[in-house]
C-alpha positions, 0 to 999 in steps of 0.5 A: 802342730807349728803350722797351726801358728800361721793358720789360726791367725790367717783364719781369723783375718779371712774372717775379718776381711770377709765381715768388713766385705759383707758390712761394707756391700750392705751399707753402700746399699748392694742388697737393698732392691733384689727384685727390681732388676730381674722385674725390670729386665722383663718390662720392655717399654720400647714396643707397643702395648698389644691387646688381647685379641693381638696376642690371641692372633699371634699365639694361634698363629705360631707354628709351634705344634703341641704333642696332640697334633702328632700322627697317631696320638688319639685325642677326644674329639671334645679337647682338640676343637681343631 
């Protein structure tokens, strides 16, 4: 029971410390823009913009195969146009 005299003030001090750190983070702008950096990673300005036809050609020449290309998989002719 005597340990409560130590743990209760320490827990209250910890709550105030965490509250002060959260207050500092909010007022210093840490939570202003949560999605901007995530979108900025995806925006690569170094490469030239590819048109729709160039993207289609790059995808169609890709060596990646789908599961319907494996032997033994029967695909109706109207679905697979290759």
